[in-house]
C-alpha positions as CSV (number, residue, x, y, z in Angstrom):
1,X,0.0,0.0,0.0
2,X,1.5,3.3,-1.0
3,X,2.0,6.2,1.4
4,X,-0.9,8.6,1.7
5,X,-0.6,12.2,0.8
6,X,-0.6,13.1,4.5
7,X,2.2,10.6,5.2
8,X,4.2,12.1,2.4
9,X,3.6,15.6,3.7
10,X,4.8,14.5,7.2
11,X,7.9,12.9,5.7
12,X,8.8,16.1,3.8
13,X,8.1,18.2,6.9
14,X,10.1,16.0,9.3
15,X,13.0,15.8,6.7
16,X,13.1,19.6,6.6
17,X,11.7,20.1,3.1
18,X,9.1,22.7,2.1
19,X,5.6,21.9,0.9
20,X,5.1,20.6,-2.6
21,X,1.8,22.4,-3.3
22,X,-0.7,21.8,-6.0
23,X,-1.3,23.6,-9.3
24,X,-4.8,24.9,-10.0
25,X,-5.5,21.7,-11.9
26,X,-4.9,19.7,-8.7
27,X,-1.6,18.1,-9.8
28,X,1.5,18.3,-7.6
29,X,4.0,21.0,-8.4
30,X,7.6,20.0,-9.0
31,X,9.1,19.2,-5.6
32,X,12.2,20.8,-4.2
33,X,13.9,17.4,-3.7
34,X,12.9,14.9,-6.4
35,X,15.1,12.2,-4.8
36,X,12.9,12.2,-1.7
37,X,9.8,12.0,-3.9
38,X,11.2,9.1,-5.8
39,X,12.2,7.3,-2.6
40,X,8.8,7.7,-1.1
41,X,7.1,6.4,-4.2
42,X,9.3,3.4,-4.6
43,X,9.3,1.9,-1.1
44,X,8.6,-1.8,-0.6
45,X,5.8,-2.8,1.7
46,X,8.3,-3.7,4.5
47,X,10.0,-0.3,4.1
48,X,6.7,1.5,4.2
49,X,6.0,-0.3,7.5
50,X,9.3,0.8,9.0
51,X,8.7,4.4,7.7
52,X,5.3,4.5,9.3
53,X,6.8,3.4,12.6
54,X,9.3,6.2,12.3
55,X,6.6,8.7,11.5
56,X,4.6,7.6,14.6
57,X,7.7,8.1,16.8
58,X,8.4,11.5,15.3
59,X,4.8,12.6,15.9
60,X,5.1,11.5,19.5
61,X,8.4,13.3,20.0
62,X,6.9,16.5,18.4
63,X,3.9,16.4,20.6
64,X,6.0,15.9,23.7
65,X,8.3,18.8,22.6
66,X,5.2,21.1,22.2
67,X,3.8,20.0,25.6
68,X,7.1,20.8,27.3
69,X,6.2,24.5,27.0
70,X,3.4,24.0,29.5
71,X,5.9,24.0,32.3
72,X,7.8,27.1,31.3
73,X,6.0,29.3,33.8
74,X,7.1,27.2,36.8
75,X,10.6,27.3,38.0
76,X,10.0,25.6,41.3
77,X,6.9,24.4,43.1
78,X,7.4,22.6,46.4
79,X,10.2,20.1,46.0
80,X,9.6,20.0,42.2
81,X,11.9,22.1,40.0
82,X,11.6,22.1,36.2
83,X,14.4,20.8,34.1
84,X,15.8,24.0,32.5
85,X,17.2,22.1,29.6
86,X,14.1,20.1,28.9
87,X,13.2,21.9,25.7
88,X,16.7,21.9,24.2
89,X,17.0,18.2,25.2
90,X,13.7,17.3,23.5
91,X,14.7,19.4,20.4
92,X,18.0,17.5,20.2
93,X,16.2,14.1,20.5
94,X,13.5,15.2,17.9
95,X,16.1,16.5,15.4
96,X,18.2,13.4,15.8
97,X,15.2,11.2,15.0
98,X,14.4,13.5,12.0
99,X,18.0,13.0,10.7
100,X,17.7,9.2,11.1
101,X,14.6,9.4,8.9
102,X,16.6,11.3,6.3
103,X,19.4,8.7,6.5
104,X,16.9,5.9,6.2
105,X,15.5,7.4,3.1
106,X,18.9,8.2,1.7
107,X,18.4,11.9,1.4
108,X,20.2,14.9,2.8
109,X,18.3,16.9,5.5
110,X,16.3,19.7,3.9
111,X,16.7,23.4,4.4
112,X,14.5,23.3,7.4
113,X,16.8,20.7,9.1
114,X,20.4,21.9,8.5
115,X,23.0,19.4,9.6
116,X,25.2,20.7,12.5
117,X,28.7,19.4,13.3
118,X,27.4,17.2,16.1
119,X,24.5,15.9,14.0
120,X,26.0,15.6,10.6
121,X,25.2,12.5,8.6
122,X,26.8,11.3,5.4
123,X,24.2,10.1,2.8
């Protein structure tokens, strides 16, 4: 079963690529990274299954990162004290998972996910 349009949009987003968009006739416009599009359209069923698992993990990590902002207003309450590095730690974990997705698909991270020296991958 091929990836849905929503799954492809998530892959592009998590890999750091911009939207593809549609022309007025409803056809997809030429994508920024054709290699990513070809990879997504030619996955075997077992590869699609692995990709869907990675998408589920990334969605969870993204949700947890967004929820971390709920505690920004509390520095200390009783014996509880917030982890001041929680958001950077979660961003690091999220971005590392995004880079693993790029590596799995055999594409370079997109412009929205620039490789940094401590995260650089060779594709």
